[in-house]
Structure formats: structure tokens, C-alpha cells
C-alpha positions in Angstrom: 148.5 28.5 34.6 146.6 28.8 31.3 143.5 26.8 32.3 140.7 27.8 34.5 141.3 27.0 38.2 139.1 25.0 40.5 139.6 23.8 44.1 140.7 20.3 43.1 143.3 21.6 40.6 144.5 24.1 43.2 145.1 21.4 45.8 146.8 19.1 43.2 149.0 21.8 41.6 149.9 24.0 44.6 149.9 21.6 47.5 153.4 22.5 48.7 155.6 25.6 48.8 158.0 24.5 46.1 155.2 24.3 43.5 153.9 27.7 44.6 157.4 29.2 44.3 157.7 28.0 40.7 154.4 29.5 39.8 155.3 32.9 41.4 158.6 32.8 39.5 156.8 32.3 36.2 154.2 35.0 36.9 156.8 37.5 38.2 159.4 36.9 35.5 157.7 35.4 32.4 160.8 36.1 30.3 163.3 34.7 32.8 164.5 35.7 36.3 165.8 39.2 36.6 167.6 40.9 39.5 165.2 43.3 41.3 168.2 45.5 42.2 169.9 46.0 38.9 167.5 44.3 36.5 170.2 42.1 35.1 169.2 38.8 33.6 172.4 37.1 34.6 171.5 35.3 37.8 172.5 31.9 39.4 170.2 29.7 41.5 171.0 28.9 45.1 168.9 25.8 45.2 169.5 24.9 48.9 168.1 28.3 50.0 165.4 28.9 47.3 167.3 32.0 46.3 169.0 33.6 43.4 172.4 35.3 43.2 172.9 38.2 40.7 176.2 37.7 38.7 176.3 41.5 38.0 175.7 43.2 41.4 176.0 40.1 43.7 172.5 40.8 45.2 170.9 37.8 46.6 167.1 37.5 46.5 164.2 35.1 46.4 161.0 35.0 44.3 159.1 36.7 47.2 161.6 39.5 47.7 160.0 42.9 47.5 156.5 41.4 47.3 153.6 41.1 49.8 154.7 37.5 50.5 158.2 38.5 51.7 157.7 39.2 55.4 154.9 36.6 55.9 155.5 33.6 58.1 152.5 31.9 56.5 153.2 29.1 54.1 152.8 30.0 50.4 150.3 27.2 49.7 148.0 28.8 52.4 148.4 32.1 50.7 147.3 30.5 47.4 144.3 28.8 49.0 143.2 32.0 50.8 143.5 33.9 47.5 141.4 31.3 45.6 138.7 31.3 48.4 138.4 35.1 48.3 138.2 35.1 44.5 135.5 32.4 44.3 133.3 33.3 47.3 130.6 35.4 45.8 129.5 36.9 49.1 133.0 37.0 50.5 134.6 35.0 53.3 135.0 35.9 57.0 138.3 35.9 58.8 136.9 33.3 61.2 136.0 31.0 58.4 139.4 31.5 56.9 140.9 30.7 60.3 139.1 27.4 60.5 140.0 26.4 57.0 143.7 27.3 57.1 144.3 26.3 60.8 145.8 29.7 61.7 145.2 32.3 64.4 142.4 34.8 64.0 144.8 37.7 63.8 146.7 35.9 60.9 143.6 35.2 58.9 142.2 38.7 59.4 145.5 40.3 58.3 145.8 37.9 55.4 142.3 38.7 54.1 143.0 42.4 54.3 146.3 42.1 52.5 144.6 40.3 49.6 141.8 42.9 49.6 144.3 45.7 49.3 145.9 44.0 46.3 142.5 43.6 44.6 142.0 47.4 44.5 141.9 48.7 41.0 144.7 51.2 40.4 143.1 53.8 38.1 139.7 52.5 37.0 138.2 54.0 33.8 135.1 56.2 34.2 131.8 54.5 33.5 129.8 55.3 30.3 126.8 54.0 28.4 123.7 53.5 30.5 124.5 54.1 34.2 122.4 53.4 37.2 123.0 55.3 40.5 121.5 54.7 43.9 122.3 55.0 47.6 122.0 52.6 50.5 122.7 52.6 54.2 124.6 49.9 56.1 125.5 49.2 59.7 123.7 49.8 63.0 120.7 48.1 64.4 117.1 48.9 63.6 115.8 51.0 66.5 113.1 53.7 66.3 115.3 56.2 68.1 118.4 55.6 66.0 118.8 58.3 63.4 119.8 57.3 59.8 122.9 59.4 60.2 124.3 56.6 62.4 124.4 54.3 59.4 127.2 54.4 56.8 126.3 55.7 53.3 127.2 53.6 50.3 126.7 55.1 46.8 126.3 52.5 44.1 127.1 53.2 40.4 126.7 50.5 37.9 127.1 50.5 34.1 124.6 48.3 32.3 126.5 45.2 31.2 129.6 46.8 32.7 131.4 47.5 35.9 130.2 48.3 39.4 131.4 51.0 41.9 130.5 50.9 45.5 131.8 54.1 47.3 131.7 54.8 51.0 130.4 58.3 51.3 130.5 60.6 54.4 126.9 61.6 53.8 124.1 61.5 51.2 124.0 65.2 50.5 123.8 66.5 46.9 127.3 68.1 47.0 128.9 64.8 48.2 127.1 62.7 45.7 128.0 65.2 42.9 131.7 64.8 43.6 131.4 61.0 43.6 129.4 61.0 40.3 131.9 63.3 38.6 134.8 61.1 39.7 133.2 57.9 38.4 131.0 58.8 35.5 132.5 59.9 32.2 131.3 62.5 29.8 130.2 59.9 27.2 127.4 58.6 29.4 124.2 58.0 27.4 121.6 57.8 30.2 121.8 58.3 34.0 119.0 56.4 35.8 118.1 57.0 39.4 115.0 56.8 41.6 113.0 60.0 42.4 115.2 60.9 45.4 115.6 64.7 45.8 119.4 64.2 45.9 120.0 63.6 42.2 118.5 66.7 40.5 120.9 68.8 42.6 123.8 66.3 42.2 123.9 66.3 38.4 125.4 69.1 36.2 123.5 70.7 33.3 124.7 68.1 30.7 123.9 65.2 33.0 120.4 66.5 33.8 119.6 66.3 30.1 120.4 62.6 30.2 118.7 61.9 33.5 115.8 59.4 33.7 114.0 58.5 36.9 111.8 55.7 38.2 109.1 56.1 40.9 109.5 53.1 43.2 106.3 53.8 45.1 104.4 53.0 41.9 106.6 50.6 39.9 109.9 48.8 39.8 110.6 49.5 36.2 109.1 51.5 33.3 110.5 49.7 30.2 114.3 50.1 30.3 114.1 52.7 33.0 115.0 51.1 36.3 117.7 50.8 38.9 117.3 47.1 39.5 120.9 46.1 38.5 122.6 48.4 41.0 120.0 47.4 43.7 121.0 43.7 43.0 124.6 44.7 43.8 123.3 46.2 47.1 121.5 43.0 47.9 124.7 41.0 47.4 126.6 43.4 49.6 124.1 43.2 52.4 124.0 39.4 52.2 127.8 39.5 52.5 127.6 41.8 55.6 124.8 40.0 57.4 125.5 36.4 56.3 129.3 36.3 55.9 131.2 39.0 57.7 128.4 39.7 60.3 129.9 43.0 61.2 131.9 45.5 59.2 133.4 48.6 60.9 133.2 52.0 59.2 137.0 52.1 59.2 137.4 49.0 57.0 134.1 49.3 55.0 135.9 50.6 51.9 138.1 47.5 51.8 135.1 45.2 51.7 133.4 47.4 49.1 136.6 47.2 46.9 136.6 43.4 47.3 133.0 43.1 46.2 133.6 45.3 43.2 136.7 43.6 42.1 135.1 40.2 42.3 131.9 41.4 40.5 133.8 43.2 37.8 135.9 40.1 37.1 133.0 37.7 37.3 133.5 36.6 33.7 137.3 36.3 34.0 138.2 32.6 33.8 141.7 33.4 35.0 140.8 35.5 38.0 142.9 33.5 40.4 146.0 33.9 38.3 145.4 37.6 37.8 144.9 38.1 41.5 148.2 36.4 42.2 149.9 38.8 39.8 148.3 41.7 41.7 149.7 40.3 44.9 153.2 40.2 43.4 152.9 43.8 42.3 151.1 45.2 45.3 152.7 47.3 48.0 152.9 45.6 51.3 150.2 46.5 53.8 151.8 46.5 57.3 149.7 45.4 60.3 150.3 48.6 62.3 149.1 50.7 59.3 146.0 48.5 58.9 145.1 48.9 62.6 146.1 52.5 63.1 145.0 54.3 59.9 141.4 55.6 60.0 139.9 55.3 56.5 138.0 58.4 55.4 134.7 58.2 53.3 134.9 59.5 49.8 134.1 63.1 49.1 
């Protein structure tokens, strides 16, 4: 899988489960099959059952054993197609659309999308540096005069110029909350922190950060030379088009998963091997059980 993937190549190369198994085998064990139990490289193939038998400990396993694919009844080629679609859909893809394309039930497609999103999550992302833009936005709820802004969900956006994006679901937009998010995502080597003139940020920045702080007054202008927050606002625009035009409705409980998906796709937008790298993440990821997905209430950051 050394060439950039497109839909035609995907269908041609991974149109059946046998081809998918061979690809997973290569990605999981690039230096040869090893027993997941004892790590021995002395294994024999059980061709009729698509399994391996360890000659050292006699453990029998398949290429999907211990991976996110193991307990799934969905065919592997549909897993591959769903992964490709989520990687290449700039504004995301709804579970209903996935259901129609894969000919599955809604529950299956919804669970499938969330398992892929969970694998997309960056493990320990590096803190941002250089020129960093910070802004906040509000998502969810309907526009009614009597509806307070507190009903909406707060999303803090932090984007490094010519670098990565972070979208964080915050419990509120108070200075203390925003300060904790900034300190968790912005490194000490930041050159400039750019925000609008919101009263949040002078209280959210520490002494050193305040010396590097530049603001833009949006009531007067969109940019003053290089001082602007246009790049992080463009990420907000993409997020809201995804919510309104693709997902249509995102619950507060699952909002962080959608934010992670947006960031992963955006931060890897120049990666020609994004599909392959996402498959590797799926192999390495912990399995997300359906009862955990539906029972656990996700908490906003900070």
C-alpha cells in the first residue's frame, strides 16, 4: 500500500475479505507474522480457517485477533470502505449515509463510524507553537430569542499557523476554563498568540503569554496585517457545515468524538497515505464496546 489510494483503487484492490486480510497481515506484521500471545515468529497457517497456529505455545489466532475488527460481524471490505469514506469526506459522513452506501442497519453504521472515530484520536499530541490563533464558538440548539447562550455547547478552537488544529469541547467559556485548555495545548515556545478582543483572553493568559498576545477588533476589521484569527475561524466554518449539512444533529455527549474526527482529518490533510495510516490505527486501537459508547457520558474539557 505504497501508493495514494482513491475510490477506484480501493474497490479494485479490496473488493473481498481475502484481499483485506492480506493487507491487514502486512500492516500488522510487516516483518512476518508473530504470535500475539508469546511473540514467537514460528507460526503455521491454517488456510481453511484463515488462522495461524503458534508452533511454540500452540495458540491459534487470526489477523483480526485482539483488534477492533475481531468481534465485528461486518465484512472486512465494508470496514475498509467505511474507513476510506471517513478519511476522504472533508465535512464528515453521517451514519444514515453510511447505512445507505454499505447496505447495513443504522445501528451498525452508527457504531462503525464511532469506532473509526475513536481510533482516529491522537494519543499524545504535541503542544502547539509558533503563531497560534485562539477563538471560541457555540454549537447546538435553535435560534430563539429566549434561549440563553448557556444552552449551547462551547468549542474552543486553537490553530497553529501552517500547523495543527485543536477543537476542544469546553464546559463553559469562562477565563479559568479557557486558561486550562490553553495551557494543555499551547507550548512555552509559542511566538505569538492571536485572539479577538473578547474579555476572556486577558484573564486566561499567564504573564508570559500576555507579552506575546495580539488582538484584532472584529467590529472594525477582519485583519490588521498578519494579526487575525481567520484561519481558526475557517475551521469553525468547516465544523458547522459538517454539523448542519452532514450530521444534522450532534449530541453534547458525542460532540468530542466529532471534533476529534475533524481535527484528525484536517491535521492529516496533506498525508497521501491517510487511508493506510488510519487502518494501522484501527489495528492498534482498543475496542470500543457498544454498551460503553451508549452508556458513558463524555465530559467537556476543563
